[in-house]
Backbone as CSV, one residue per row, in Angstrom:
resi,resn,N_x,N_y,N_z,CA_x,CA_y,CA_z,C_x,C_y,C_z
1,MET,16.795,-16.450,52.843,17.491,-16.862,51.298,16.587,-17.743,50.583
2,ARG,15.395,-18.556,50.988,15.003,-19.571,50.195,13.741,-18.984,49.503
3,ILE,13.011,-18.278,50.093,12.344,-17.404,49.683,12.791,-16.008,48.472
4,LYS,13.894,-15.781,48.566,14.658,-15.031,47.359,14.705,-15.681,46.133
5,SER,15.121,-16.837,46.400,15.563,-17.754,45.325,14.687,-17.996,44.376
6,MET,13.132,-18.280,45.790,11.736,-18.998,44.428,11.218,-17.556,44.030
7,ILE,11.554,-16.102,44.494,10.645,-14.991,43.822,11.672,-14.852,42.403
8,THR,13.406,-15.127,42.662,13.480,-14.871,41.196,13.196,-15.852,40.376
9,THR,13.071,-17.176,40.932,12.441,-17.998,39.922,11.176,-17.545,39.037
10,VAL,10.408,-17.550,39.728,9.418,-17.235,39.341,9.454,-16.119,38.522
11,THR,10.059,-15.128,38.680,10.259,-13.377,37.398,11.017,-14.134,36.277
12,ALA,11.742,-14.832,36.375,12.581,-15.564,35.491,11.310,-16.120,33.651
13,VAL,10.438,-17.242,34.483,9.597,-17.745,33.818,8.362,-17.189,33.074
14,THR,8.310,-15.530,34.601,7.153,-15.226,33.899,7.594,-14.365,32.501
15,ALA,9.591,-13.823,32.385,9.544,-13.431,31.352,9.798,-13.996,30.269
16,LEU,10.005,-15.036,30.049,9.892,-16.080,29.512,8.294,-15.922,28.616
17,LEU,7.448,-16.894,29.657,6.094,-16.875,28.978,5.701,-15.355,28.605
18,THR,5.954,-14.101,28.716,5.669,-13.383,27.975,6.241,-12.940,26.841
19,LEU,7.944,-13.034,27.043,8.590,-13.279,25.268,7.794,-14.286,24.232
20,THR,7.677,-15.323,25.015,7.070,-16.173,24.051,5.756,-16.366,23.548
21,ALA,4.831,-15.539,24.147,3.613,-14.948,23.710,3.214,-13.536,22.740
22,CYS,4.380,-13.056,23.324,4.885,-11.851,22.081,5.285,-12.348,20.929
23,GLY,5.638,-13.208,20.484,6.237,-13.646,19.389,7.636,-13.855,18.977
24,GLY,8.314,-13.630,20.618,9.756,-13.615,20.150,10.592,-14.314,19.707
25,ASP,10.466,-15.120,18.838,10.685,-16.027,18.003,11.299,-15.254,16.304
26,GLY,10.586,-13.799,16.756,11.055,-13.557,15.146,9.966,-13.600,14.208
27,SER,9.061,-14.185,14.218,8.495,-15.173,13.076,7.890,-13.664,12.354
28,GLU,7.198,-14.440,10.914,6.806,-12.938,10.195,5.242,-13.039,11.155
29,SER,4.734,-12.138,10.721,3.340,-11.733,10.972,2.385,-12.695,10.028
30,PRO,1.460,-12.932,10.321,0.945,-13.577,9.476,-0.227,-12.859,8.718
31,ALA,-0.703,-11.250,8.920,-1.303,-10.160,8.354,-0.450,-10.089,6.880
32,LEU,0.663,-10.383,6.850,1.242,-10.119,5.539,1.376,-11.460,4.811
33,GLY,0.500,-12.573,4.694,1.302,-13.934,4.929,0.582,-14.124,2.953
34,GLY,1.218,-15.174,2.226,1.088,-15.393,0.815,2.551,-15.304,0.314
35,ILE,3.305,-13.912,0.391,4.463,-14.190,-0.416,5.511,-14.172,0.590
36,SER,6.751,-14.734,0.973,7.458,-14.521,2.252,9.047,-14.071,1.549
37,GLY,9.922,-13.911,2.599,11.150,-12.877,2.230,11.474,-11.666,2.652
38,GLY,12.289,-11.420,3.616,12.600,-9.668,3.971,11.736,-9.099,3.951
39,ASN,11.820,-7.558,4.036,11.110,-6.449,4.957,10.372,-6.043,3.688
40,GLU,10.344,-6.724,2.527,9.789,-5.838,1.417,8.329,-6.222,1.408
41,GLY,7.553,-4.798,0.976,6.143,-5.544,0.880,5.414,-4.701,2.494
42,VAL,6.551,-4.737,3.757,6.032,-4.603,4.857,5.823,-2.782,4.656
43,PRO,4.612,-2.081,5.393,4.674,-0.747,5.332,6.039,-0.026,5.807
44,GLN,6.482,0.972,4.974,7.827,1.208,5.513,7.579,2.879,6.020
45,LYS,8.311,3.432,6.714,8.192,4.425,7.669,9.233,5.764,6.587
46,ASN,8.706,6.615,6.062,9.512,7.556,5.403,10.865,6.497,4.481
47,GLY,10.018,5.593,4.030,11.509,4.954,3.328,12.094,3.772,3.983
48,GLY,12.004,3.854,4.673,12.873,2.769,5.909,12.124,1.451,6.278
49,ALA,13.030,0.618,6.625,12.552,-0.573,7.147,12.155,-1.302,8.082
50,ASP,11.579,0.095,8.717,11.239,-0.817,10.236,9.649,-1.087,11.021
51,GLY,9.148,-1.355,9.566,7.990,-2.633,9.676,6.795,-1.506,10.267
52,SER,6.845,0.077,9.934,5.751,0.420,10.919,5.237,1.662,9.917
53,ALA,3.544,1.797,10.068,3.217,2.186,9.178,3.553,3.857,9.262
54,PRO,3.916,4.052,7.705,3.926,6.003,8.121,2.857,6.542,9.080
55,LYS,3.470,7.785,9.480,2.380,8.512,10.006,1.697,9.574,8.980
56,SER,0.409,10.400,9.792,-0.348,11.231,8.427,0.101,12.269,8.844
57,GLY,0.261,12.784,7.354,0.705,14.258,7.155,2.239,14.457,6.908
58,THR,2.975,13.301,6.415,4.076,12.891,5.616,4.474,12.862,4.253
59,GLY,3.367,13.184,3.811,3.260,13.205,2.210,3.486,12.136,1.357
60,PHE,4.298,12.232,0.353,4.602,11.097,-0.433,6.223,10.600,0.012
61,LYS,7.158,11.183,0.641,7.661,10.448,1.287,7.583,9.849,2.433
62,GLY,6.041,9.663,3.023,5.701,8.772,4.063,5.368,7.675,3.294
63,LEU,5.038,7.293,2.182,4.101,5.876,1.677,5.213,5.291,1.608
64,PRO,4.648,3.939,1.802,5.338,2.902,1.269,6.251,2.420,0.407
65,LYS,7.440,2.066,0.646,8.130,1.846,-0.949,8.289,0.165,-0.867
66,ALA,7.842,-0.751,-1.937,8.073,-1.793,-2.314,8.932,-2.605,-2.434
67,GLY,9.966,-1.709,-3.286,11.522,-2.663,-3.447,10.957,-3.539,-5.016
68,SER,9.934,-4.134,-5.001,9.640,-5.226,-5.872,8.018,-5.859,-6.245
69,MET,7.897,-6.314,-7.244,6.268,-6.904,-7.806,5.881,-7.585,-6.345
70,ALA,7.116,-8.637,-5.856,6.643,-9.575,-4.677,6.107,-8.528,-3.521
71,GLY,7.391,-7.692,-3.341,7.189,-6.938,-2.386,5.719,-5.872,-2.493
72,ALA,5.215,-5.465,-3.305,4.401,-4.848,-3.478,2.803,-5.452,-3.294
73,ALA,3.204,-6.681,-3.727,1.924,-8.050,-3.781,1.502,-8.549,-2.422
74,ARG,3.126,-8.398,-1.555,3.042,-8.772,-0.074,2.212,-7.543,0.537
75,LEU,2.252,-6.291,0.003,2.211,-5.445,0.972,0.493,-5.337,1.217
76,ILE,-0.035,-5.746,-0.332,-1.161,-5.382,-0.784,-2.056,-6.687,-0.195
77,ASN,-1.212,-7.788,0.135,-2.206,-9.244,0.787,-2.329,-9.000,2.288
78,GLY,-2.045,-7.866,2.414,-1.991,-7.242,3.994,-4.032,-7.147,3.954
79,PHE,-4.351,-6.362,3.439,-5.394,-6.143,3.426,-6.568,-6.291,2.075
80,THR,-5.922,-7.012,1.232,-7.103,-7.645,0.475,-6.303,-8.494,-0.711
81,LYS,-7.036,-10.092,-0.844,-6.129,-10.946,-1.186,-5.446,-10.760,-2.306
82,CYS,-3.970,-11.324,-2.432,-2.970,-11.152,-3.597,-2.185,-11.758,-3.109
83,ASP,-2.519,-12.964,-2.875,-1.574,-14.143,-2.879,-0.499,-14.632,-3.962
84,GLN,-1.205,-14.622,-4.760,-0.625,-14.942,-6.125,-0.733,-14.146,-7.469
85,VAL,0.536,-13.903,-8.040,0.901,-12.676,-8.777,0.902,-13.521,-10.371
86,SER,0.575,-12.779,-11.381,0.849,-12.933,-12.354,0.791,-11.821,-13.371
87,PRO,1.702,-12.352,-14.306,2.206,-10.991,-15.516,1.123,-10.609,-16.241
88,GLU,0.025,-11.287,-16.702,-1.114,-11.606,-17.461,-2.248,-11.878,-16.597
89,LYS,-3.234,-10.722,-16.899,-4.232,-10.303,-16.436,-5.405,-11.483,-16.789
90,ASN,-6.204,-12.348,-15.936,-7.074,-13.246,-16.053,-8.166,-13.037,-16.072
91,SER,-8.446,-11.708,-16.547,-10.277,-11.109,-16.444,-9.831,-10.134,-17.280
92,SER,-11.175,-9.908,-18.341,-10.990,-8.634,-19.383,-11.787,-7.279,-18.284
93,GLU,-12.074,-7.952,-16.962,-12.556,-6.561,-16.470,-11.366,-6.184,-15.000
94,ALA,-10.188,-6.562,-15.824,-9.449,-5.803,-14.807,-9.144,-4.563,-15.123
95,PRO,-8.828,-4.006,-14.263,-8.523,-2.284,-14.190,-7.231,-2.118,-15.216
96,ASP,-7.385,-1.122,-15.530,-6.770,-0.610,-16.681,-5.272,-0.415,-16.884
97,ALA,-5.055,-1.427,-17.771,-3.525,-1.482,-17.737,-2.972,-0.898,-19.271
98,LYS,-3.358,-0.022,-19.375,-2.727,1.382,-20.132,-1.220,2.059,-20.250
99,TYR,-1.165,2.058,-18.571,0.140,2.612,-17.903,1.270,2.127,-18.853
100,GLY,2.065,3.138,-19.690,3.030,1.869,-20.251,4.673,3.142,-20.419
101,ALA,4.872,3.518,-21.063,6.179,4.501,-21.007,5.746,5.925,-20.524
102,THR,5.535,6.083,-21.107,5.191,7.833,-20.348,4.702,7.750,-19.002
103,PHE,4.511,6.321,-18.304,4.364,6.619,-17.064,5.155,6.307,-15.998
104,SER,6.437,5.641,-16.929,7.254,5.134,-16.065,7.228,3.563,-15.655
105,VAL,5.910,2.898,-16.127,5.612,1.732,-15.583,7.134,0.410,-16.563
106,THR,7.346,0.007,-15.399,8.581,-1.276,-15.708,8.008,-2.538,-15.611
107,GLU,7.307,-2.325,-15.214,6.416,-4.505,-14.702,4.832,-4.155,-14.450
108,ARG,4.489,-5.441,-14.734,2.576,-5.386,-14.433,2.333,-6.138,-13.470
109,GLY,1.498,-6.263,-12.633,1.285,-7.514,-12.135,0.160,-7.811,-12.180
110,TYR,-0.777,-8.847,-11.789,-2.295,-8.902,-11.272,-2.522,-10.143,-10.440
111,CYS,-3.026,-9.909,-9.460,-3.546,-11.016,-8.659,-5.147,-10.190,-8.078
112,GLY,-5.466,-11.745,-7.397,-7.113,-12.035,-6.754,-7.886,-12.564,-8.031
113,ARG,-8.908,-13.234,-7.237,-9.767,-13.907,-7.888,-10.759,-13.354,-9.189
114,ARG,-11.951,-13.304,-8.157,-13.433,-12.511,-8.428,-13.127,-11.685,-8.847
115,ASN,-12.373,-10.540,-7.815,-12.095,-9.137,-8.441,-10.164,-9.228,-8.633
116,VAL,-10.200,-8.368,-9.776,-8.751,-8.847,-9.918,-8.370,-7.021,-9.486
117,THR,-6.595,-7.736,-9.008,-5.878,-6.294,-8.703,-4.998,-6.152,-9.526
118,SER,-4.724,-4.694,-10.106,-3.719,-4.040,-10.844,-2.334,-3.589,-10.161
119,ILE,-1.204,-3.936,-10.544,-0.382,-4.052,-9.477,1.166,-2.862,-11.068
120,PHE,1.279,-1.696,-10.633,2.242,-1.604,-11.561,3.486,-0.821,-10.629
121,MET,4.589,-1.224,-11.199,6.039,-0.851,-10.013,6.352,0.422,-11.518
122,ILE,6.537,1.419,-10.777,7.139,2.563,-11.281,8.956,3.220,-10.695
123,LYS,9.156,3.443,-12.111,10.185,3.898,-11.834,10.937,5.543,-11.151
124,ASP,10.023,6.157,-11.845,10.023,7.893,-12.020,8.595,8.158,-11.757
125,PRO,8.547,8.458,-9.830,7.037,8.657,-9.892,6.530,9.983,-10.177
126,LYS,7.415,10.721,-10.176,6.855,12.442,-10.877,5.958,12.247,-11.822
127,ALA,7.178,11.193,-13.066,6.522,10.843,-14.324,5.640,10.684,-14.343
128,PHE,5.231,9.753,-13.524,3.880,8.493,-13.406,2.821,9.941,-13.307
129,GLN,2.590,10.545,-12.075,2.048,11.555,-11.481,1.837,12.980,-12.646
130,THR,2.797,12.975,-13.567,2.333,14.116,-14.441,2.150,13.463,-15.463
131,ALA,1.745,11.864,-16.044,1.213,11.424,-17.407,-0.575,11.561,-16.800
132,TYR,-0.440,10.974,-15.474,-1.534,10.604,-14.901,-2.661,12.054,-14.809
133,LYS,-1.897,13.248,-14.458,-2.621,14.451,-14.347,-3.183,15.008,-15.640
134,ALA,-2.268,14.558,-16.748,-2.390,14.947,-18.614,-3.620,14.014,-19.047
135,GLU,-3.623,12.789,-18.383,-5.043,12.223,-18.729,-6.231,12.717,-17.937
136,VAL,-5.924,13.372,-16.826,-7.003,13.438,-16.304,-7.515,14.683,-16.787
137,ASP,-6.625,15.733,-17.255,-7.021,17.517,-17.782,-7.570,17.233,-18.990
138,LYS,-7.092,15.845,-19.802,-7.737,15.911,-21.099,-9.463,15.381,-20.797
139,GLY,-9.611,14.714,-19.930,-10.773,14.002,-19.359,-10.787,12.732,-19.850
140,GLU,-9.729,11.973,-19.910,-9.139,10.348,-20.335,-9.539,9.490,-18.963
141,GLU,-10.125,10.361,-18.072,-10.095,9.210,-16.586,-11.665,9.124,-15.850
142,GLY,-12.418,9.483,-16.866,-14.086,9.507,-16.919,-14.441,10.412,-15.821
143,GLY,-15.259,10.602,-15.129,-15.940,11.731,-14.444,-15.837,11.601,-12.930
144,ASN,-15.699,10.807,-12.690,-15.122,10.296,-10.918,-14.156,11.137,-10.405
145,VAL,-14.237,12.360,-9.834,-13.589,13.712,-9.380,-12.730,12.515,-7.991
146,ASN,-13.440,11.563,-7.271,-13.368,10.959,-5.924,-12.390,9.912,-6.048
147,SER,-11.976,9.427,-7.144,-11.261,7.904,-7.507,-9.687,8.510,-8.576
148,GLY,-8.905,7.470,-8.167,-7.526,7.888,-8.876,-6.764,6.341,-8.451
149,PRO,-5.687,6.261,-8.872,-4.505,4.906,-8.347,-4.040,5.436,-7.129
150,ILE,-4.018,4.045,-6.455,-3.562,4.157,-4.671,-1.864,3.570,-5.438
151,ILE,-1.147,4.797,-4.720,0.285,4.845,-4.466,1.073,4.083,-3.486
152,GLY,2.144,3.928,-3.592,3.049,3.639,-2.919,4.234,4.785,-3.280
153,GLN,5.641,4.695,-2.761,6.569,5.357,-3.744,6.990,5.179,-4.906
154,ASP,6.919,3.899,-4.587,7.851,2.799,-6.250,6.630,1.674,-6.987
155,PHE,5.517,2.269,-6.501,4.457,0.976,-7.535,2.857,2.160,-7.336
156,ALA,1.934,1.737,-8.120,0.710,1.933,-8.266,-0.668,1.143,-8.267
157,THR,-1.373,0.907,-7.409,-2.733,-0.284,-7.687,-3.804,-0.180,-7.501
158,GLY,-4.520,-0.850,-8.118,-5.888,-0.364,-7.697,-6.919,-1.828,-8.631
159,SER,-7.878,-1.641,-7.767,-9.102,-2.869,-7.732,-10.414,-2.793,-8.625
160,GLU,-10.820,-4.068,-9.251,-12.500,-3.317,-9.762,-13.128,-3.589,-8.286
161,SER,-12.463,-3.876,-7.453,-13.665,-4.045,-6.076,-13.399,-2.715,-5.117
162,GLU,-14.711,-2.013,-4.983,-14.763,-0.747,-3.745,-14.367,-1.602,-2.633
163,GLU,-14.695,-2.440,-2.430,-14.328,-2.984,-0.916,-12.618,-2.936,-0.474
164,ALA,-12.089,-3.416,-1.859,-10.698,-4.050,-1.646,-9.719,-2.500,-1.553
165,MET,-10.652,-1.151,-3.107,-9.925,-0.046,-2.852,-10.514,0.542,-1.506
166,SER,-11.405,0.222,-0.784,-11.380,1.427,0.730,-10.408,0.245,1.468
167,ALA,-10.214,-1.057,1.627,-9.580,-1.551,2.213,-7.782,-1.195,2.257
168,LEU,-7.499,-0.949,0.964,-6.575,-0.938,0.492,-5.990,1.088,1.445
169,LEU,-6.884,1.782,1.360,-6.720,2.980,2.250,-6.232,2.945,3.385
170,SER,-7.110,2.278,3.870,-6.778,1.643,5.749,-5.305,2.505,5.974
171,PRO,-5.561,2.861,7.454,-4.545,3.660,7.888,-3.359,2.922,7.877
172,GLN,-3.719,1.560,8.079,-2.813,0.765,8.273,-1.782,0.792,6.993
173,SER,-2.269,0.840,5.972,-1.816,0.079,5.075,-0.431,1.437,4.628
174,GLY,-0.660,2.392,4.842,0.221,3.913,4.886,-0.144,4.145,3.146
175,LEU,-1.200,3.491,2.613,-1.191,3.971,1.048,-2.014,5.059,0.846
176,LEU,-2.072,6.081,-0.084,-2.679,6.967,-0.279,-3.415,6.981,-1.738
177,MET,-4.468,7.855,-1.946,-4.761,7.568,-3.767,-4.149,9.108,-4.168
178,LEU,-4.191,8.862,-5.382,-3.493,10.437,-6.208,-4.641,10.837,-6.533
179,ASN,-5.325,12.039,-6.353,-6.233,12.545,-6.926,-5.942,13.999,-8.337
180,CYS,-5.717,13.787,-9.253,-5.603,14.897,-9.924,-6.680,15.781,-10.419
181,HIS,-8.150,15.663,-10.096,-9.284,16.104,-10.368,-9.072,17.249,-9.438
182,ALA,-9.589,18.751,-10.502,-9.822,19.999,-10.295,-10.617,19.980,-8.955
183,GLY,-11.682,19.238,-9.284,-13.403,19.422,-8.489,-12.803,18.771,-7.377
184,PHE,-12.214,17.794,-7.323,-12.146,17.421,-5.813,-12.085,18.103,-4.796
185,ASN,-12.714,17.791,-3.521,-12.964,18.512,-2.275,-13.643,17.430,-1.431
186,PRO,-12.405,16.650,-0.668,-13.078,16.047,0.216,-13.399,16.109,1.241
187,PRO,-14.524,15.550,2.084,-15.528,16.069,3.099,-14.263,16.043,4.478
188,SER,-14.641,16.905,5.272,-13.671,17.187,6.598,-13.252,16.487,7.210
189,GLY,-12.119,16.329,8.124,-11.207,15.123,8.022,-10.225,14.498,7.845
190,TYR,-10.786,14.062,6.182,-9.965,12.986,5.362,-8.878,13.807,5.326
191,ARG,-7.295,13.101,4.576,-6.240,13.774,4.244,-5.807,14.218,2.700
192,LYS,-5.668,15.446,2.594,-5.352,16.609,0.909,-4.079,16.864,1.146
193,GLU,-2.996,16.093,1.274,-1.851,16.745,0.974,-0.899,16.598,-0.311
194,PRO,-0.176,17.820,-0.344,0.697,17.895,-2.081,1.129,16.559,-2.799
195,ALA,0.894,16.389,-3.361,1.758,15.357,-4.542,2.826,16.050,-4.770
196,LEU,3.516,15.013,-5.477,4.418,15.586,-6.512,4.971,16.394,-7.549
197,VAL,3.086,16.513,-8.328,3.154,17.275,-9.571,1.501,18.465,-9.111
198,LYS,1.983,19.902,-8.805,1.055,21.047,-8.832,0.014,20.520,-9.372
199,GLY,-0.866,20.695,-8.441,-2.453,19.992,-9.338,-2.907,19.060,-8.906
200,CYS,-1.914,18.065,-8.125,-2.583,16.976,-7.508,-2.010,16.702,-6.569
201,VAL,-3.171,15.876,-5.570,-2.971,15.446,-3.701,-3.009,14.516,-3.682
202,LEU,-2.790,13.965,-2.332,-2.346,12.469,-1.967,-3.577,12.593,-1.199
203,THR,-4.516,11.668,-0.726,-5.212,11.525,-0.258,-5.923,9.847,0.247
204,ASP,-6.459,10.167,1.403,-7.184,8.564,2.079,-8.758,9.026,1.494
205,TYR,-9.517,9.500,0.654,-10.798,9.579,0.663,-11.250,9.318,-0.988
206,TYR,-12.099,8.137,-0.855,-12.280,7.255,-2.124,-13.992,7.414,-2.246
207,LYS,-14.592,7.374,-3.086,-15.760,7.070,-3.281,-16.147,6.646,-4.796
208,ASP,-16.714,5.171,-4.871,-16.672,5.062,-6.120,-18.114,5.319,-7.048
């Protein structure tokens, strides 16, 4: 009986230590540090709040949904520096902020220090994609067929840093780039899924 009691005690202590080591106190993951509160900004699978990144091949509905500027900044900060957001850009080199009413943009934010990242909250994602494609068709988006805004379900983002753009397209982020260039043809193995607008695709391929 004494041996059985000792085994039970050891088992209970081991379980407690395992729970503590795994962060059983419910604390927030430090990888998403900088801005706190709720599940906003955590990569959400198909719009849910389970904290998991969307699986590949799920298209637009698999993209993360931020819910607010703070949520978008928190998600972005998990992959590139974006711990302080300002409604005013602090650099003349900030990515283009012309997205306006026709793009269904409701709010702008800027973060980062040496390399500025822009965030645009979007009310109607299909309107945003339609307006972006119209600009591409007019040749107003330049000649780089391997670039475009990085999007979630309710926001778009872009950085003047090539490293930041690549980091935001990592599989863990769940984000994808909107590409509406007719000549876009990524190498094999990269995602190329239909967007909400015909002639546009969602991809994880980017080349500056």
